[in-house]
N, C-alpha and C positions, 0 to 999 in steps of 0.2 A: 619728492619731498626729501630734504636732507635729514640724516639722522642728527638727534640732539647734540651729540658730541661734535660733529662736524659744523654745527652753527657757532661754536664758541671760538672766537678769534682774538687775537691780539689787536690792539687799536690801529697799528699799522697794517696788518692784514685786512682789517675792516675797512680802513681808508681806501685801499686799493680795490676791494671788492665793490664798494659803493661807487667809486669812480667809474668802474667798468658798467655798472648798472645805469649811471647817468648818461655814459656814452651811448648806451643802447636805447635812450629815450625813455627809461623808466623813472617814475616819481619815487624818491626816496624819503622815507619818513624816520624821524628819530625820536625815541623816547629815553628819558634818563631819570633814574631815582636809586633809592637803597633797595627797595624790594626785599625787606628783611624777612617778612613773612608773606609769601605770595597768597593773596586772598581773591574773592570774587570780584572785589572792586578793581583790583590790578587787572584781572583777566578782562573784564568788560572794557576798561580804559584801552588796553592793548589791542583788543579786537576791534575797537572803534578806530583807533589810529591805523591800523592795517588797511581798513577799508578805504583811507583817505589816499592811499598810494599803492605802489606796486611792490615796494621792499620796505620791510620794517626792520630797523636796526635799534637794538636796546643796549644802553650802557649802563653800568651799575657803579655806585660809589665804593671805592675799595675800603677795606676794613678800618684802616688807621684814619680815615676821614669821616667815619660814621660817628657823629656827635649827638646821639639821641639818648645819652645816658651811660653810666658806667657799665650797665649790663648788656649793652649793645655793641656790635650787632649780635643777634641770637644765632644767626648762620653766617659761616664764612662767605667770602666773595665767590669762591669756587662754587659752593652749594647753591648759592643764589642764582649764579649764572646757569648752572645744570637745571634748576627749576624753570627759569624763563626759557631755555632752550627746548624744553619739553612741550611748550605750547605751540600748537600748529600755526597760530597767527604770526609767530616770531620767526624772522628769517635769519637774524644774525644777533649775537650777544658778545659784548667785550666788557672787560673790567677797566674802569677809567683810571687815568694816572693822576687826576687832579681833584681838588675838593668840590667843584662844581663843574657844569657842563660847558662853560664858556669856551675854554680852549679846545674841548672835544668838538663842539660845533664848528668852530674854525678849521679843524682837521677834517672833519667827516663831510662838511658842506652839504646838508641835507636840503631838500625842497621845503619840508615841513618839520618844525620842532613842536611836538605835541606834549602838552601838560594837561593834568586832570584839574578840573575846576573844583575848588574847595568850598564846602557848605558848612565847614565847621566855624564856630564862633571864635573870634580872637585871630591874631596874626598866624598865617600859614608859614611865613618865612621870615626869619629874624635877620637873614643876611643881606636882603636886597638883591640877592643872586638873580632872580627872575627877571629884573630889569637889565642886568648885564647879559643874561642870556637872550633876551629879546633884542638887544643891540647887537649881539653876535650873529644871530640868525639873519637879521636885516642886512648886515655887513657881507654875508655871503650870498645874498640874493634870495633868501627864503623868507618864510613868515612863521609867526607863532600862532598856534592853534590850541584851543581848550576844548577838551572833551566834557560833555555834561552826562555823567553816569552816576548811578548810585555810589556813594563813597563810604568807605569804612576806614578806621584807623588801625594800621598795623601795630602801632604802639599800644593802642588799648587792647587789641587782641593777645599781644605778647604778654602785657602786664597782668591780664586777667586769666588767660587760659594756657599758659605755658608755665614751666618750672624754672625759667630763667631767674625770676625773683623768687626768693624764699617764701613759704606761706605766712610767715610772720610780717615780712615787708609788704606782700600783697594785702594782707588784713589792715595794716597800718595805713596804706595808701587808699584803700577803699574808704575808711573812716575820714582820713584828712580830706579827700576830695569833697565830702559831704559838708565839711566846715568851711573850706576854703577853695575858691575857684582858681583856675589857672591865671586869669586876668588879676585877681587879687595879689596873687604872689608876684606876677610880672610888674605890677604898678610899684611894689615896694623896691624891686631890684632896679627898675628903670629910674626911680626917684633918686637913686644915688648920684645921677649925673648932675643935679642941681646944688648938691651940697658941697660946702667948702670943707675939705678934709686936711687935717694935719696929722702925720705920723711921727712918732718919736721912738728911737731905739737905737741899738748898736747896729752898725753894718758889719756883716759877717761874710767872709769869703769862704765857700765850701769847696774844698778840693777833694775829689774822689779819685783814689789811686787803685786802678784794677790790677789784680795779681793773679798768677797761677800758684796754688799751693803745692809745694813739692813734698815736703815730709817734715818731721821733726828733725831738729839739728842733731848731729851725732853726739856732741859732748855737752850740749846744754839743753834744758827742758823748754825749748822754744820752737815755734813754728817757723819753718823757713819757706819763703814765697819768692817767686820771680816776677818783678815788675813788668806789666805789659804795656799800659798807657794810662794817662791820667786826663781827667776833665775837670773844669773849674766853673763854678756857678756862683751867682750873685744871690746871697741869702740874707738872714737876719731881717731888718726891718725893710731892706730893699726888695725882699721877695714879696712882702706885703704890698709895697708900692706897684711892683710889677703885676701882681694879681689884680690889683684896684684900677690900674691905669686905663683899661678898656671900658671900665664902667663909669669913670669919674672925669669931669671936665675941669675940676678945681682941686688939684692934689698937691700938697706940699709935704716936705720931709725935713725934720730936724735930726741930725745924727752927728757923731763924732768920727773922725778919721785919724789914723796914727801919724805921729810926727816922723816915723821912719816906715818904709814900705806902706805908703798911703793907699795904694792900688786905685788912685783916683782916676788914671786913664781906663782901667778896666771897669770901674763902676760907671763912668760916663758912657762907655761903650755899651754896657749890657743894661743900664737903667733906661726905662721907657722915656723918651724925650719930653712926654707931658708932665713928668714929675719936676716940681721946682725944688732943687736940692739946696738946703742951708746946713752947713756944716761948720764945725770948728775943729781945730788940730789939738789932739790930746798929747800933753807932753810925756815924753820918755815911755811912748808906747807905739806898737805897730797897729795898723788896722787888723782887726781879729781875722785870723785864718784858722778853720778847723779842717784838718787833713785826716781823712778817713781812708783806711786800706780796705779793700773788699776782694773777696774770691770772685774771679770775673764771671764764671759760668752761671752761679746762682745768685750773685750779687750780695753774698753774705758778708756783713761787715766784721772784720777781724780786730781792728784797732783804730783808735782815734788819738791823734796828737794836736793839741791847741797851741797856737802861737798868739799870745795875748799878755797884756798887763791888766790884771783884774783888780788892781788896787783902786780905791775910791779917787775920784778927781781931785787934782791939786786946787788949792784955794783960788788960784788965778783961773783955771779951766772951769771950775764950778761957777765962778762969778759970770763968766762969759756965757756959759750954757744957760744959766738962769735968766740972764738978760734976754737971751733969745727966746726962751719959753715966755717970759712976761710980755715980749712984743708980739710973738706969733699966735700963742693960744687964743686970746681973746678975738682974733680976727677970723676964727674959723668956726664952723658949726659943730664939728665933730673932732676930737682928739683921740687918736688911736695910740696907746702905748704898748709896746712889746717889750717887756722888761726881762732880758736874758740873763741878768744877775751877773754881769761882768764889770761892775763899778760905775757904769754911767749914771744910774738913777740914785742920787744922793738924797738924803733926807730933806735937805733944802729944796732940791728940785722937785721932789715928790710933793712937798707942802705947797709949793708954788703952782704946780699943775692942778692939784686938787682945788685950788682957790681960783684959777684963771680959766680952766677948761669949761666951756658951756656944757658939753656933753662928753664925758670920759669914759672910753672903752678900754679895757685893760686885760692883758695876759701877763701873768708873772710866773716865770719858768724856774722850775727846780731841775737842776742838771748835775753831773758829777762835780763841776767846778764851784757850786755854791750850796750843795746839799744842806738843807735845814736852816739856811741863813738868808735866802731870799724868798720870803713868804708874802702872800697877798695882803696880810694885815699891816705890812708897812704902808699901805695906802688907806687913808681915813675915809675915803669915799670913792665910789665909782658907779657909773650908770649901767654898764654892762661889764661882767667878768666872765671870762672863759678860761678854764683850767681843767687839768685831767684829774681823775679820781685819786690817785696817789698823792698829788699836790694838796687837794682838798683835805684828805685824811690826815696828812702831815701838819696842815695849818690847824685844823681842829683837834689834833692829837686824839683821834678816834680810829684806831686800826680796824676794830671789828664791828663798829656801830652800823646800824642800818644806814644805807646811803642816803635815803630820804631825810633821815634825821641830820646827817652831815650837812647836806645841801641847805635845809631850812636854817639851821643854826649859822651857817656861813653867810647866808642872805642877811639875817638879821645883824650879825656882827659888822658887815661891810655897808649896810644901809643901801644896798643896790637894788635897782629895779629889775634887773635880769641876770640870772646865772645859768650859764651853760657849762655843764659838767661832763666832759668826754670820758667814756668809759671803755675805749677799744672795741672789741667785738660786740660788747653789750650796749653799744650805741651812745646816745647823748641824753642825759637827764636835764631837763630845764626846770628851773624854779623862779617864780616872780615874787615881787614884794609881798603879796597876799599869801604867799606859801602854797600856791597852786603848782602842781607838777605836771610835766608833759615828758613823754619818752619817744625819742626818734631812733629808729633802727639804723644800723649801717647799710649804705647803699653800695658799698664797694663790692665788686665781684672779681677785681684783679688788683693784687697788691704788689706793687713794684718796690715802693719805698715809703714808709710812714713819715720821714722827715719832711717837714713843710706842711703837713696836713693841718696842724693847729694854726699855722700863719694864715693858710687860706680860709679857714673857718672864721678867724677874727676878722680878716680883711672884709668879708661880705656882711657878716652879722652886724658889725658895729654901726655902719651908716643906716642899715635897715632898722636897727634898734632906735637910733635917733629918729628915725621917721615914724616910729610908733608901732612896729611890727610886735605882735604878741610873742611871747617866749616860745610858744609851740611852732609858730612860723619860723622863728630865729633858729630853732633846732633843725627844721627841714632845710632852710637856706644853707646853714652851716654844714650839714651832713652831705649835701649835694656838692658843695665846694670841697669838702675833705675827701669825698670819693674821687673826684677829679684829680686831686693832688696825689692820692695814694697810687695812681697809675703812672706817675712821673718819677723818673730817677733823679732824687734830690730836688734841686730847683732848675733842672735843665730847661724846662719850659714853664709857662705860667698859664693861669686860667684865662681864657678868652671869653668875652661877653657874649658873643654869638653862640659859641658852642655851650656855654653855661645855660643860656636861655632855652636852647633846644633840649638840653637834658632835663630841665625843669618841665618843659611842655611834655616831653615823653613820658615822664614819670607821672604826670597828672592826667594822662588820657584815660 
């Protein structure tokens, strides 16, 4: 019997070992999974799989492809591999290179690919990967086999019996599960696909300039840094579009681009091809670029420089913009407005939107370029409003008041059906038109960059609100999206529907 450490191989080493086993006339069995918390269900499954052949090889999903929530994996790939290698029934273990086992099956060419039969209610796999894996095993001359053993949910065990989630989050999830099933939440999210959605807002190009901080300059009180490299992301309203694209089949965008440095080629290259782009050219303006300088090691932001013309639209540009709103808004079920306060949303455009949009979801952002001048009260109506606590307090001119009082008064002022008020580490406070409150905790366990989390929240809560999701459910849906966005540098990547559904399923186990 091999020592546990000797069982752990690279994929290439494993492929060679299994080829030798096949040449010796042995039956090779392959199992694949996350195995984040090795439990009795896994052990029974693997023992049964081993009895089907002569050699059992187990491959595991690498950490960066584990999409079971922002708190997962609970254990690193190396630790998961060591746990599996300690089992007598397992002959070899390897960490996979890919998100599924399809390529791995083609590489290892097992006689049997063995999966555990699920007795859980609801969909086991949101990706359809099992069908691709079945095709792969057939292509190499093998077959798919299911074991029928007592099953357990590693996600449920981790959520309930480990400290990966804080006690407050565990308590919240326990109560939330009593009121809403996984199927209920997934129905709202999957319902997005049928809605006709229009997004409106400024296109912003985010440039991240990574630097090495050297020291304070000798003669001036400034910080000196050495430029290392830069990255360029598609942000603003286009980040919302890219977040939504894998959830929606009917997604359009109305935006403006600059008459100089339009960045149109970059936008078309990075924008999901499913998005139908409608744009006009803003006179005497560039497409907005926000350039942020960061200390590379910890990704700490040092300075931001914005290239933009934030004057209100010229009369001719405003007329064109309003004509496009009047044409497009009534043709859609949901209109999502991300007002970044850089001059696009004029009073005339706002009035037209509030009149023409069947369902209006709104985020009005206060930032250094518009502080105190871009308040949500500029909009006489909205069906859903998502803003953060400082923006709400500034709007209501209540710096010290109880936050529930601020939220309730804001709902009344805006005549909105749902308000989501994000509060950083204190979670999200929801308030509906009847003044009923809900509090959703933060699900983030890894903070890379907070920029974009609000856009992700708005992207998924807006259509779900139009589908009738209660405010409490919107808080959950928005915070799962926000947690996913917080783990991304800027808008380098976007929320994927498959990963998001898995995150939701994992949290609700």
